[in-house]
C-alpha positions as CSV (number, residue, x, y, z in Angstrom):
1,M,31.5,2.3,-16.8
2,E,28.4,2.2,-18.9
3,D,25.2,4.0,-17.9
4,I,23.2,1.6,-15.7
5,S,20.0,1.8,-13.6
6,L,19.4,0.5,-10.1
7,N,15.7,-0.6,-9.7
8,I,14.4,-0.8,-6.2
9,H,11.1,-2.5,-5.6
10,N,9.0,-2.4,-2.4
11,L,12.0,-2.1,-0.1
12,K,11.3,-2.4,3.6
13,K,13.6,-2.3,6.6
14,K,12.9,-2.2,10.4
15,Y,15.2,-2.0,13.4
16,D,13.3,-3.7,16.3
17,D,9.8,-2.2,16.0
18,K,10.9,1.0,14.3
19,T,10.2,1.3,10.5
20,I,13.2,2.9,8.8
21,I,12.2,2.3,5.1
22,N,8.6,1.5,4.3
23,N,7.8,0.1,0.8
24,L,10.3,2.2,-1.1
25,S,10.2,1.9,-4.9
26,I,12.6,4.0,-7.0
27,T,14.9,3.9,-10.0
28,I,18.3,5.5,-9.7
29,N,20.0,6.1,-13.0
30,F,23.7,6.0,-12.8
31,N,24.6,8.3,-15.7
32,R,27.2,11.1,-15.8
33,K,25.4,13.1,-13.1
34,I,26.0,12.7,-9.4
35,T,23.1,11.3,-7.4
36,L,22.4,13.3,-4.2
37,I,20.2,11.6,-1.6
38,T,19.3,14.2,1.0
39,G,16.6,14.8,3.6
40,M,15.9,15.0,7.3
41,N,17.9,13.0,9.8
42,G,16.5,9.5,10.5
43,S,14.6,9.4,7.1
44,G,16.4,6.3,6.0
45,K,19.2,7.7,3.8
46,S,22.1,5.9,5.4
47,T,20.1,2.7,5.8
48,L,19.4,2.7,2.0
49,A,23.1,3.3,1.3
50,K,24.1,0.3,3.4
51,I,21.5,-1.9,1.6
52,I,22.8,-0.7,-1.8
53,A,26.4,-1.4,-0.6
54,G,25.4,-4.9,0.5
55,I,26.4,-4.2,4.1
56,I,22.9,-4.9,5.5
57,L,20.0,-6.8,4.0
58,P,16.4,-5.5,3.6
59,D,13.6,-7.2,5.3
60,E,11.6,-7.2,2.1
61,G,12.1,-6.0,-1.4
62,I,14.2,-6.5,-4.5
63,L,17.2,-4.6,-5.9
64,Q,18.1,-5.1,-9.6
65,I,20.9,-3.5,-11.5
66,S,20.4,-3.3,-15.3
67,N,21.4,-6.5,-17.0
68,H,23.1,-8.1,-13.9
69,T,21.2,-11.0,-12.4
70,N,23.0,-11.2,-9.1
71,F,22.8,-7.8,-7.4
72,S,24.7,-8.9,-4.3
73,K,27.7,-10.1,-6.3
74,W,27.7,-7.0,-8.5
75,T,27.7,-4.5,-5.6
76,K,30.4,-6.3,-3.6
77,R,32.6,-6.2,-6.7
78,T,31.7,-2.7,-7.8
79,T,30.9,-0.5,-4.8
80,Y,33.1,1.4,-2.4
81,Y,31.0,2.5,0.6
82,L,32.4,5.4,2.7
83,S,30.6,5.3,6.1
84,S,29.6,8.4,7.9
85,A,31.2,6.9,11.0
86,E,35.0,6.7,11.6
87,R,35.2,2.9,11.3
88,G,37.9,0.8,9.8
89,M,40.9,3.0,10.7
90,F,44.0,1.6,12.4
91,Y,45.2,4.3,14.8
92,K,48.7,3.0,15.1
93,L,49.2,3.2,11.3
94,N,49.8,6.5,9.5
95,G,47.4,8.0,7.0
96,R,49.1,6.5,3.9
97,Q,49.2,3.0,5.4
98,N,45.5,3.2,6.3
99,I,44.6,4.3,2.7
100,E,46.7,1.4,1.3
101,Y,44.9,-1.0,3.6
102,L,41.4,0.2,3.0
103,T,41.9,0.2,-0.8
104,S,43.4,-3.3,-0.7
105,L,40.1,-4.6,0.7
106,K,38.6,-3.8,-2.7
107,G,41.6,-5.3,-4.6
108,T,43.1,-2.1,-5.7
109,N,46.8,-2.3,-6.8
110,K,49.1,-0.4,-4.4
111,N,51.0,1.3,-7.2
112,D,47.8,2.6,-8.7
113,V,46.8,3.9,-5.3
114,L,50.0,5.8,-4.8
115,K,49.8,7.4,-8.2
116,K,46.3,8.7,-7.5
117,L,47.1,9.6,-4.0
118,S,49.7,12.2,-4.9
119,T,47.3,14.0,-7.2
120,Y,44.3,14.0,-4.8
121,C,46.5,15.0,-1.8
122,E,47.7,18.0,-3.7
123,K,44.2,19.1,-4.6
124,L,42.9,18.6,-1.1
125,N,46.1,20.2,0.4
126,C,46.6,17.3,2.8
127,K,50.0,15.7,2.0
128,D,50.9,16.2,5.7
129,I,48.4,13.6,6.9
130,L,50.1,10.7,4.9
131,E,52.9,10.2,7.4
132,M,51.0,11.3,10.6
133,P,49.8,8.5,12.9
134,A,46.0,8.2,12.6
135,E,45.6,8.7,16.4
136,K,47.0,12.2,16.0
137,L,44.7,13.2,13.1
138,S,41.9,15.7,13.6
139,T,38.3,14.9,12.7
140,G,38.7,16.7,9.4
141,Q,42.0,14.9,8.6
142,K,40.5,11.5,9.4
143,K,37.7,12.3,7.0
144,K,40.2,13.1,4.3
145,V,41.9,9.7,4.9
146,F,38.5,8.0,4.2
147,I,37.8,10.3,1.2
148,L,41.2,9.5,-0.3
149,S,40.6,5.8,0.2
150,A,37.4,6.0,-1.8
151,L,38.9,8.2,-4.5
152,C,41.9,6.0,-5.0
153,S,40.0,2.7,-5.1
154,N,39.3,1.0,-8.4
155,C,35.6,0.7,-7.6
156,Q,33.3,2.1,-10.2
157,L,30.4,3.1,-7.8
158,L,31.3,5.4,-5.0
159,L,28.7,5.5,-2.3
160,L,29.7,8.4,0.0
161,D,27.7,8.8,3.2
162,E,28.1,12.3,4.7
163,P,31.6,12.7,3.2
164,T,32.0,16.4,4.1
165,N,31.4,16.2,7.8
166,G,34.4,17.9,9.4
167,L,35.7,19.5,6.2
168,D,36.3,23.3,6.1
169,D,35.0,25.3,3.1
170,E,38.3,25.2,1.2
171,S,38.5,21.4,1.4
172,F,34.8,21.1,0.6
173,Y,35.1,23.0,-2.7
174,A,38.3,21.2,-3.6
175,F,36.4,17.9,-3.1
176,I,33.5,19.2,-5.3
177,E,36.0,20.0,-8.1
178,I,37.3,16.4,-7.9
179,L,33.9,14.9,-8.0
180,A,32.9,17.1,-11.0
181,K,35.6,15.5,-13.0
182,L,35.4,12.0,-11.5
183,R,31.7,11.7,-12.4
184,L,32.8,11.2,-16.1
185,E,34.7,8.0,-15.1
186,K,32.7,6.6,-12.1
187,K,29.2,6.5,-10.7
188,I,28.8,8.7,-7.6
189,V,26.1,8.7,-5.0
190,L,26.2,11.2,-2.2
191,I,24.2,10.8,1.0
192,S,24.2,14.2,2.7
193,H,22.2,17.0,4.4
194,D,25.0,19.5,3.5
195,K,23.1,22.2,1.6
196,R,26.2,23.3,-0.2
197,F,25.7,20.3,-2.5
198,L,22.4,21.7,-3.8
199,D,24.3,24.4,-5.8
200,M,26.5,21.9,-7.5
201,P,25.8,21.4,-11.2
202,N,25.1,17.9,-12.7
203,I,23.2,16.7,-9.7
204,E,20.2,14.4,-9.6
205,R,18.4,14.9,-6.3
206,I,16.4,12.4,-4.3
207,I,14.8,14.0,-1.2
208,F,13.7,11.7,1.6
209,E,11.0,12.4,4.2
210,K,10.4,9.9,7.0
211,N,10.6,6.1,6.5
212,G,12.4,6.4,3.2
213,E,9.5,8.0,1.5
214,I,10.4,10.1,-1.5
215,Y,9.4,13.8,-1.2
216,W,11.0,14.9,-4.5
217,E,13.3,13.6,-7.2
218,G,14.9,15.2,-10.2
219,C,17.5,17.8,-11.1
């Protein structure tokens, strides 16, 4: 995927009478670095992620992606959004079946998924979850199902909202190693307050304060 930029102009979003994002303007460069959006809880990080993914609409503002004229069409085709909540899992299916289903929603070929799945499961040490019913998975195991779905999809932009919640240190650092290599092939945006990401190389940081206001941005 070529280097592209997401330009956000005067973005606003409210829920009822509460302002979540207030007049945000920023350019996010999707290059070979990973973008980390971090900051305090309630600062608008997840809301921004959902807007970029096309899940919710802003009240005001414009999103433009490099030379593409239709942002909505582009993001629906290109973006895989991993929610911070455990949504979209079928508890009567096993881990593998859930991964196959979730990736199929983005049009990923089943054979391609299974090839990648074997590699990523070995790195994350989680082959056992593939045949386990989802209803019996722990919080960390469920998180791995969602992570594997994102990693195995054919989407070129991975928008990962709090992907490490529930992961132990061993799984976290295995995940970091995967992302460090994957950033050369895909565009990756992490939304997280996990401070361990701050020590990761090849990171572009965007730090939010309240109402989606930018406190600091850069390496």
